[in-house]
Structures are given as structure tokens and as C-alpha cells.
N, C-alpha and C positions, 0 to 999 in steps of 0.2 A: 535324516528325515525331510530336511528343507531343500534337498537336491544340490547341496554344496560340495560336489564330489572331491574336487581338489583340495578345499579345507579339510574335510573328512579325512582324507588321506594323509595329509600333514599331520593332523592332530593324533591321528592313531599311530602313525610312525614315532611321533614324540612320546606317546604313551609307551609304546613298546620300548623305546629307549629307556625310560624311566625304571619301567619293570626289571630290564636286564641289569641296570645299575643296582637296583635294590637287591637282586639277586646276587650279584658280583661282590656287594658289600657285606654278605653275611660271612661272619667269622667262626668257622668251625673250631679252630684251634683254640681261640680265645673263649669259647662258649663254656668250657668246663664239661664234667661228664653228664650233668643234668641238662645242659643246654644243647647237647648235640642232637638230641631228638626235635627238639624245636627248631633248630637251625635246617635239619633235614626237611622237616614239614614245611616251613617256610619256603625253602629252595623249591620244592615240588609245586607249592601253591603259585609262587611267582611264575615259575615255567609254565604252568597251566593257564594263568591269566595271559601270559604272553602269547601262547597258541590260540587263545580265544580271540585276542586282538588281531592276530593274523586272519585268523578265519573271518572275522567281522570285516576287516579291511578288503581281503581278496574276494570274499564271495557275497560281500554285501549283507551280512548276517547281522542284523540288527539285535537279535536275541543274544548272540555271542558278545557284541559289544556292551549291551545291557548287563549281561552276567559278569563281565570283567569289571565294570564300573561299580557294580555292587559289592563284590569281593575286595576291591581296592577300598571303597568307603567303609566297609566293615573292618578292614585291617587299619586303616586310619583312625577309626574310633577306638579300636583295642589299643594302639600306640598312645593315643592321648590319654585314655585311662591308665596306662601303664607309667606315663610320665607323672601323672597326677597322684600315683599312689606313693605313700611313704614307705621306703624301704626297711624302716624300723618295724612296721606293722606286719610284714611278711614274715612267713616261716624262714629260718636261716638258709635252706636250700634254694628258696626262690629269691632271697635278697641278692644272691650272687649273680643272677641273670640280669 
């Protein structure tokens, strides 16, 4: 919005790289039977966010950038909550995730 086109492009490319690294870090083999669906959903979500960042960068689509930012913010909050959750309080199937 401030017109810093070069910095915008650099930051969005950095964000794209981070999202791809998150997608690549998913471990379907180590997820276990109950985690495969979660891994698949996360992978699809990361790739959707990646495509929104590309559209935001290439087409100067602020809505796409804001959507990607909001989705990543929601994921971040969910991961923080998951880290705070005591595995002993979860049902056994979820404790393995």
C-alpha cells in the first residue's frame, strides 16, 4: 500500500519460500493413520496460501495477500495452542499427533 514495490516483491517471495518449506516439512509417513488426513489438509492449505502469495505479488492483488496473511496467522495461533496443550489431557488417538 505504501508503494514500496521492490520491498513488497522481496517480502512476498520470502513468504512464498517459507510456506513451501512448511509444506515440504510435513511428514506423511510419521503422521500415523490418524494424522494422514491432517497432513494432507495442511499440504493443500499451504499450497493454496502459496498460490495466493504468487497472485498477490504478480497481480498486485492486496486481497490475496491479506487472505494469505490471515490464514497463516490463524495457523500460527493454532500451532501455539497445540504446543500449550498437555498431551495427557488429549484422547489417546490425538496424543500421538
